[in-house]
DOKEZA-968542 format. One record per residue (C-alpha): residue in one letter; chain; x, y, z. Coordinates in Angstrom, 2 decimals. Layout:
<pts>
+-----+-------+---------+---------+---------+
! res ! chain !      px !      py !      pz !
+-----+-------+---------+---------+---------+
!   a !     A !       X !       Y !       Z !
...
+-----+-------+---------+---------+---------+
</pts>
This chain:
<pts>
+-----+-------+---------+---------+---------+
! res ! chain !      px !      py !      pz !
+-----+-------+---------+---------+---------+
!   x !     A !   -1.18 !   26.09 !   -9.65 !
!   x !     A !   -1.09 !   29.87 !   -9.26 !
!   x !     A !   -4.55 !   29.75 !   -7.65 !
!   x !     A !   -3.75 !   26.81 !   -5.39 !
!   x !     A !   -0.35 !   27.87 !   -4.03 !
!   x !     A !   -1.72 !   30.75 !   -1.89 !
!   x !     A !   -4.25 !   28.36 !   -0.35 !
!   x !     A !   -1.50 !   25.85 !    0.45 !
!   x !     A !    0.58 !   28.60 !    2.05 !
!   x !     A !   -2.42 !   29.73 !    4.07 !
!   x !     A !   -3.02 !   26.18 !    5.30 !
!   x !     A !    0.61 !   25.84 !    6.37 !
!   x !     A !    0.45 !   29.22 !    8.13 !
!   x !     A !   -2.56 !   27.98 !   10.10 !
!   x !     A !   -0.66 !   24.87 !   11.17 !
!   x !     A !   -2.56 !   22.51 !    8.89 !
!   x !     A !   -1.17 !   19.33 !    7.35 !
!   x !     A !   -1.97 !   19.74 !    3.65 !
!   x !     A !   -2.61 !   16.31 !    2.09 !
!   x !     A !   -2.89 !   16.05 !   -1.70 !
!   x !     A !   -5.08 !   13.40 !   -3.32 !
!   x !     A !   -5.30 !   11.88 !   -6.79 !
!   x !     A !   -7.64 !    9.08 !   -7.83 !
!   x !     A !   -5.29 !    6.33 !   -8.95 !
!   x !     A !   -7.62 !    3.60 !  -10.23 !
!   x !     A !  -11.36 !    4.26 !  -10.24 !
!   x !     A !  -12.79 !    7.79 !  -10.51 !
!   x !     A !   -9.94 !    8.33 !  -12.95 !
!   x !     A !  -11.33 !   11.65 !  -14.15 !
!   x !     A !  -14.49 !   13.72 !  -14.48 !
!   x !     A !  -17.56 !   12.00 !  -15.87 !
!   x !     A !  -20.70 !   13.27 !  -17.54 !
!   x !     A !  -23.41 !   12.06 !  -15.21 !
!   x !     A !  -25.90 !   11.26 !  -17.95 !
!   x !     A !  -23.96 !   10.07 !  -20.99 !
!   x !     A !  -21.16 !    8.12 !  -19.33 !
!   x !     A !  -18.63 !    9.84 !  -21.57 !
!   x !     A !  -15.26 !   10.86 !  -20.21 !
!   x !     A !  -14.73 !   14.63 !  -20.17 !
!   x !     A !  -10.95 !   14.46 !  -20.61 !
!   x !     A !  -11.18 !   11.93 !  -23.43 !
!   x !     A !  -13.70 !   14.11 !  -25.24 !
!   x !     A !  -11.00 !   16.73 !  -25.66 !
!   x !     A !   -7.87 !   14.57 !  -25.70 !
!   x !     A !   -8.69 !   11.25 !  -27.39 !
!   x !     A !   -4.97 !   10.42 !  -27.61 !
!   x !     A !   -5.17 !    9.36 !  -23.94 !
!   x !     A !   -7.91 !    6.83 !  -24.57 !
!   x !     A !   -5.71 !    3.75 !  -24.11 !
!   x !     A !   -4.88 !    4.81 !  -20.54 !
!   x !     A !   -8.44 !    4.05 !  -19.44 !
!   x !     A !  -11.08 !    1.38 !  -19.40 !
!   x !     A !  -13.36 !    1.79 !  -22.46 !
!   x !     A !  -15.92 !    3.87 !  -20.56 !
!   x !     A !  -13.23 !    6.11 !  -19.08 !
!   x !     A !  -14.01 !    5.50 !  -15.41 !
!   x !     A !  -10.92 !    3.52 !  -14.33 !
!   x !     A !   -7.31 !    3.38 !  -15.40 !
!   x !     A !   -6.42 !    0.40 !  -17.59 !
!   x !     A !   -4.05 !   -1.45 !  -15.26 !
!   x !     A !   -2.58 !   -3.61 !  -18.00 !
!   x !     A !   -1.21 !   -0.56 !  -19.82 !
!   x !     A !    2.22 !    0.41 !  -18.39 !
!   x !     A !    1.81 !    3.92 !  -19.84 !
!   x !     A !   -0.50 !    4.81 !  -16.96 !
!   x !     A !    2.51 !    5.10 !  -14.66 !
!   x !     A !    4.14 !    7.80 !  -16.76 !
!   x !     A !    0.87 !    9.70 !  -16.46 !
!   x !     A !    0.30 !    9.03 !  -12.75 !
!   x !     A !    3.86 !    9.69 !  -11.65 !
!   x !     A !    3.98 !   12.95 !  -13.58 !
!   x !     A !    0.77 !   14.09 !  -11.85 !
!   x !     A !    2.16 !   13.00 !   -8.48 !
!   x !     A !    5.30 !   15.08 !   -9.06 !
!   x !     A !    3.19 !   18.14 !   -9.80 !
!   x !     A !    1.16 !   17.70 !   -6.62 !
!   x !     A !    4.17 !   17.01 !   -4.42 !
!   x !     A !    5.85 !   20.18 !   -5.66 !
!   x !     A !    2.66 !   22.16 !   -5.18 !
!   x !     A !    1.98 !   20.95 !   -1.61 !
!   x !     A !    5.57 !   20.69 !   -0.38 !
!   x !     A !    6.39 !   19.50 !    2.23 !
!   x !     A !    4.18 !   16.39 !    1.87 !
!   x !     A !    4.01 !   13.68 !    4.54 !
!   x !     A !    0.79 !   11.96 !    3.44 !
!   x !     A !   -0.82 !   11.33 !    0.05 !
!   x !     A !   -4.33 !   10.00 !   -0.62 !
!   x !     A !   -4.41 !    7.53 !   -3.53 !
!   x !     A !   -8.19 !    7.19 !   -3.72 !
!   x !     A !   -8.70 !    3.68 !   -5.21 !
!   x !     A !  -12.43 !    3.49 !   -4.40 !
!   x !     A !  -15.29 !    2.29 !   -6.60 !
!   x !     A !  -13.04 !    0.98 !   -9.36 !
!   x !     A !  -15.70 !   -0.36 !  -11.67 !
!   x !     A !  -16.96 !    0.72 !  -15.05 !
!   x !     A !  -19.45 !    3.58 !  -15.18 !
!   x !     A !  -21.98 !    1.29 !  -16.86 !
!   x !     A !  -21.36 !   -1.72 !  -14.63 !
!   x !     A !  -18.56 !   -4.02 !  -13.53 !
!   x !     A !  -15.43 !   -4.29 !  -15.60 !
!   x !     A !  -16.01 !   -6.17 !  -18.83 !
!   x !     A !  -12.84 !   -5.28 !  -20.71 !
!   x !     A !  -10.55 !   -8.31 !  -20.77 !
!   x !     A !   -7.63 !   -6.32 !  -22.18 !
!   x !     A !   -7.47 !   -4.17 !  -19.05 !
!   x !     A !   -7.68 !   -7.16 !  -16.71 !
!   x !     A !   -4.71 !   -9.13 !  -17.99 !
!   x !     A !   -4.44 !  -12.89 !  -17.58 !
!   x !     A !   -4.36 !  -12.60 !  -13.78 !
!   x !     A !   -6.41 !   -9.63 !  -12.51 !
!   x !     A !   -5.43 !  -10.14 !   -8.87 !
!   x !     A !   -1.73 !  -10.11 !   -9.74 !
!   x !     A !   -2.33 !   -6.99 !  -11.84 !
!   x !     A !   -3.90 !   -4.99 !   -9.02 !
!   x !     A !   -1.26 !   -6.27 !   -6.59 !
!   x !     A !    1.49 !   -4.98 !   -8.87 !
!   x !     A !   -0.36 !   -1.68 !   -9.26 !
!   x !     A !   -0.53 !   -1.15 !   -5.51 !
!   x !     A !    3.10 !   -2.19 !   -5.08 !
!   x !     A !    4.23 !    0.39 !   -7.63 !
!   x !     A !    2.21 !    3.20 !   -6.09 !
!   x !     A !    3.31 !    2.34 !   -2.56 !
!   x !     A !    6.98 !    2.11 !   -3.58 !
!   x !     A !    6.84 !    5.49 !   -5.34 !
!   x !     A !    5.79 !    7.23 !   -2.13 !
!   x !     A !    7.82 !    5.06 !    0.26 !
!   x !     A !   11.00 !    6.18 !   -1.51 !
!   x !     A !    9.97 !    9.73 !   -0.68 !
!   x !     A !    9.09 !    8.83 !    2.94 !
!   x !     A !    5.43 !    9.67 !    2.32 !
!   x !     A !    2.63 !    7.58 !    3.84 !
!   x !     A !   -0.37 !    6.77 !    1.67 !
!   x !     A !   -4.11 !    6.64 !    2.35 !
!   x !     A !   -6.54 !    4.40 !    0.48 !
!   x !     A !  -10.34 !    4.17 !    0.64 !
!   x !     A !  -11.43 !    0.87 !    2.17 !
!   x !     A !  -14.23 !   -0.36 !   -0.10 !
!   x !     A !  -12.17 !   -2.16 !   -2.75 !
!   x !     A !  -10.48 !   -4.15 !    0.03 !
!   x !     A !  -13.67 !   -5.47 !    1.61 !
!   x !     A !  -15.36 !   -8.46 !    0.00 !
!   x !     A !  -18.90 !   -7.75 !   -1.12 !
!   x !     A !  -19.87 !  -11.27 !   -0.05 !
!   x !     A !  -18.15 !  -11.05 !    3.33 !
!   x !     A !  -20.45 !  -13.07 !    5.63 !
!   x !     A !  -20.63 !  -10.38 !    8.33 !
!   x !     A !  -19.53 !   -7.08 !    6.81 !
!   x !     A !  -20.47 !   -7.21 !    3.14 !
!   x !     A !  -24.04 !   -6.00 !    3.63 !
!   x !     A !  -23.23 !   -3.36 !    6.23 !
!   x !     A !  -21.01 !   -1.07 !    4.29 !
!   x !     A !  -19.51 !   -0.05 !    1.00 !
!   x !     A !  -17.86 !   -3.36 !    0.07 !
!   x !     A !  -16.71 !   -3.46 !   -3.54 !
!   x !     A !  -14.22 !   -6.30 !   -3.89 !
!   x !     A !  -15.77 !   -8.53 !   -6.55 !
!   x !     A !  -14.51 !  -10.76 !   -9.36 !
!   x !     A !  -12.43 !  -10.59 !  -11.46 !
!   x !     A !  -10.03 !   -8.53 !   -9.35 !
!   x !     A !  -11.06 !   -9.78 !   -5.85 !
!   x !     A !   -8.99 !   -6.98 !   -4.38 !
!   x !     A !   -9.71 !   -8.01 !   -0.77 !
!   x !     A !   -7.15 !  -10.78 !   -1.29 !
!   x !     A !   -4.44 !   -8.13 !   -1.59 !
!   x !     A !   -5.00 !   -7.02 !    2.00 !
!   x !     A !   -2.57 !   -9.48 !    3.66 !
!   x !     A !    0.20 !   -8.22 !    1.35 !
!   x !     A !   -0.32 !   -4.51 !    1.98 !
!   x !     A !    2.32 !   -2.85 !    4.20 !
!   x !     A !    0.89 !   -2.10 !    7.61 !
!   x !     A !    1.68 !    1.60 !    7.43 !
!   x !     A !   -0.93 !    2.09 !    4.67 !
!   x !     A !   -3.72 !    4.21 !    6.16 !
!   x !     A !   -7.18 !    2.80 !    5.46 !
!   x !     A !   -9.89 !    5.45 !    5.08 !
!   x !     A !  -13.16 !    3.74 !    6.02 !
!   x !     A !  -16.16 !    5.62 !    4.65 !
!   x !     A !  -19.82 !    5.33 !    5.52 !
!   x !     A !  -22.34 !    8.10 !    5.05 !
!   x !     A !  -25.61 !    6.74 !    6.41 !
!   x !     A !  -25.30 !    4.26 !    9.27 !
!   x !     A !  -26.00 !    5.54 !   12.78 !
!   x !     A !  -25.58 !    2.32 !   14.79 !
!   x !     A !  -22.03 !    1.15 !   15.51 !
!   x !     A !  -20.25 !    0.21 !   12.27 !
!   x !     A !  -17.70 !   -2.61 !   12.64 !
!   x !     A !  -15.64 !   -2.03 !    9.49 !
!   x !     A !  -13.07 !    0.40 !   11.00 !
!   x !     A !  -12.31 !   -2.12 !   13.74 !
!   x !     A !  -11.99 !   -4.87 !   11.10 !
!   x !     A !   -9.11 !   -3.03 !    9.40 !
!   x !     A !   -7.66 !   -1.86 !   12.72 !
!   x !     A !   -7.52 !   -5.45 !   13.98 !
!   x !     A !   -5.56 !   -6.37 !   10.85 !
!   x !     A !   -2.85 !   -3.92 !   11.87 !
!   x !     A !   -3.64 !   -0.89 !    9.72 !
!   x !     A !   -3.90 !    2.72 !   10.90 !
!   x !     A !   -7.52 !    3.73 !   10.24 !
!   x !     A !   -9.40 !    6.98 !    9.78 !
!   x !     A !  -13.20 !    7.14 !    9.77 !
!   x !     A !  -14.89 !    9.18 !    7.06 !
!   x !     A !  -18.43 !   10.58 !    7.50 !
!   x !     A !  -20.26 !   12.93 !    5.18 !
!   x !     A !  -23.06 !   15.29 !    6.22 !
!   x !     A !  -25.46 !   13.35 !    8.47 !
!   x !     A !  -25.04 !   14.33 !   12.11 !
!   x !     A !  -25.91 !   10.95 !   13.64 !
!   x !     A !  -23.57 !    9.17 !   11.22 !
!   x !     A !  -20.73 !   11.54 !   12.14 !
!   x !     A !  -21.38 !   11.05 !   15.86 !
!   x !     A !  -21.32 !    7.27 !   15.44 !
!   x !     A !  -18.02 !    7.30 !   13.53 !
!   x !     A !  -16.39 !    9.70 !   16.00 !
!   x !     A !  -17.40 !    7.38 !   18.84 !
!   x !     A !  -16.04 !    4.35 !   16.96 !
!   x !     A !  -12.73 !    6.14 !   16.37 !
!   x !     A !  -12.40 !    7.04 !   20.05 !
!   x !     A !  -13.51 !    3.61 !   21.28 !
!   x !     A !  -10.85 !    1.78 !   19.26 !
!   x !     A !   -8.17 !    4.50 !   19.45 !
!   x !     A !   -8.09 !    4.95 !   15.68 !
!   x !     A !   -5.87 !    7.43 !   13.87 !
!   x !     A !   -8.56 !   10.05 !   13.34 !
!   x !     A !  -11.41 !   11.40 !   11.23 !
!   x !     A !  -11.55 !   12.57 !    7.61 !
!   x !     A !  -14.66 !   14.63 !    6.89 !
!   x !     A !  -15.72 !   14.27 !    3.26 !
!   x !     A !  -17.10 !   17.07 !    1.09 !
!   x !     A !  -19.19 !   15.45 !   -1.65 !
!   x !     A !  -21.51 !   18.43 !   -2.03 !
!   x !     A !  -21.64 !   22.13 !   -2.76 !
!   x !     A !  -19.85 !   24.47 !   -0.37 !
!   x !     A !  -23.04 !   25.66 !    1.33 !
!   x !     A !  -23.52 !   22.10 !    2.61 !
!   x !     A !  -19.88 !   21.04 !    3.00 !
!   x !     A !  -18.55 !   23.94 !    5.05 !
!   x !     A !  -20.97 !   23.54 !    7.99 !
!   x !     A !  -20.76 !   19.72 !    7.93 !
!   x !     A !  -16.94 !   19.74 !    7.99 !
!   x !     A !  -16.92 !   22.27 !   10.83 !
!   x !     A !  -19.40 !   20.14 !   12.77 !
!   x !     A !  -17.28 !   17.03 !   12.24 !
!   x !     A !  -14.25 !   18.88 !   13.55 !
!   x !     A !  -16.02 !   20.01 !   16.71 !
!   x !     A !  -17.33 !   16.51 !   17.38 !
!   x !     A !  -13.97 !   14.87 !   16.69 !
!   x !     A !  -12.10 !   17.17 !   19.06 !
!   x !     A !  -14.59 !   16.75 !   21.90 !
!   x !     A !  -12.96 !   14.80 !   24.73 !
!   x !     A !  -13.92 !   11.11 !   25.10 !
!   x !     A !  -16.69 !   10.42 !   27.57 !
!   x !     A !  -19.02 !   13.20 !   26.47 !
!   x !     A !  -22.38 !   12.45 !   24.91 !
!   x !     A !  -21.82 !   13.90 !   21.46 !
!   x !     A !  -25.56 !   14.26 !   20.92 !
!   x !     A !  -25.49 !   16.91 !   23.64 !
!   x !     A !  -22.49 !   18.91 !   22.39 !
!   x !     A !  -23.72 !   22.50 !   21.79 !
!   x !     A !  -21.71 !   23.03 !   18.62 !
!   x !     A !  -24.25 !   25.21 !   16.81 !
!   x !     A !  -22.54 !   28.40 !   17.98 !
!   x !     A !  -19.37 !   27.20 !   16.28 !
!   x !     A !  -21.22 !   27.08 !   12.99 !
!   x !     A !  -22.84 !   30.50 !   13.21 !
!   x !     A !  -19.90 !   32.33 !   11.64 !
!   x !     A !  -19.66 !   29.78 !    8.85 !
!   x !     A !  -23.36 !   29.85 !    8.07 !
!   x !     A !  -23.12 !   33.64 !    7.82 !
!   x !     A !  -20.64 !   33.40 !    4.95 !
!   x !     A !  -22.08 !   34.45 !    1.56 !
!   x !     A !  -21.17 !   31.05 !    0.11 !
!   x !     A !  -23.73 !   29.40 !    2.40 !
!   x !     A !  -26.54 !   31.32 !    0.74 !
!   x !     A !  -25.96 !   29.53 !   -2.56 !
!   x !     A !  -28.75 !   27.37 !   -3.94 !
!   x !     A !  -28.36 !   23.63 !   -3.40 !
!   x !     A !  -26.30 !   21.83 !   -6.02 !
!   x !     A !  -29.31 !   19.85 !   -7.24 !
!   x !     A !  -31.16 !   23.10 !   -7.89 !
!   x !     A !  -28.34 !   24.51 !  -10.00 !
!   x !     A !  -28.40 !   21.39 !  -12.18 !
!   x !     A !  -32.07 !   21.73 !  -13.08 !
!   x !     A !  -32.60 !   22.71 !  -16.73 !
!   x !     A !  -33.26 !   26.39 !  -17.15 !
!   x !     A !  -35.61 !   28.16 !  -19.52 !
!   x !     A !  -35.03 !   27.39 !  -23.15 !
!   x !     A !  -33.50 !   30.29 !  -25.09 !
!   x !     A !  -35.97 !   32.05 !  -27.33 !
+-----+-------+---------+---------+---------+
</pts>
């Protein structure tokens, strides 16, 4: 907290809305990419029953998870105060080694279980007058006849989380993410037409970002959330580029926006001279 507080204060001083985020179903904590073991559980095995057996997702049938989640929420709300929005995550909620196979964490009625989970999380923040964001993929059916093959669509049995969508309050902000498509992507409009505020979420590909910015402007969506799933040397320029494109007035051809001069100062930062993340993960020389 002592390291984060000055950054939060700086963001507020710059007029930024600081939005905390905590993965509240899948991506429950750090994973070892090769072994599938859960980093937290390696050190604190007493928390094992809070998670699916492989440690990727919270075990929704265990009511103890709410003591854990709500305590973490309180810490973040105090750290980022004042908070008007909170990102709950909720994407890719499957086991690290495949789809959920643990019956104990499904309960007798998996759909009812996830519905109750979302209700509890929403109510926690609604009482505090905080709006929540959720990634879209668990609320889009993988076998959707038109959209399932075009996007991240991860609602599958046994939870079938897309069936929760009609019950979600219409002030839940749906964060629609796609990192590769360059032709118009219909998923943001799908959620917008159902009455949800929607943000589009690109990553680092320029044409993908341009497409999503155009979709957001075409359908008058809430905005853009630039993701940062990479090392800082990649993320800083891509986030800056997304910001320039998003704030360009409608009607301009974004392919022609001369934003490179905006990035010059960022690319000159020492952090941008770091080796790529993949390079840093390569095994080094064996000790002699």
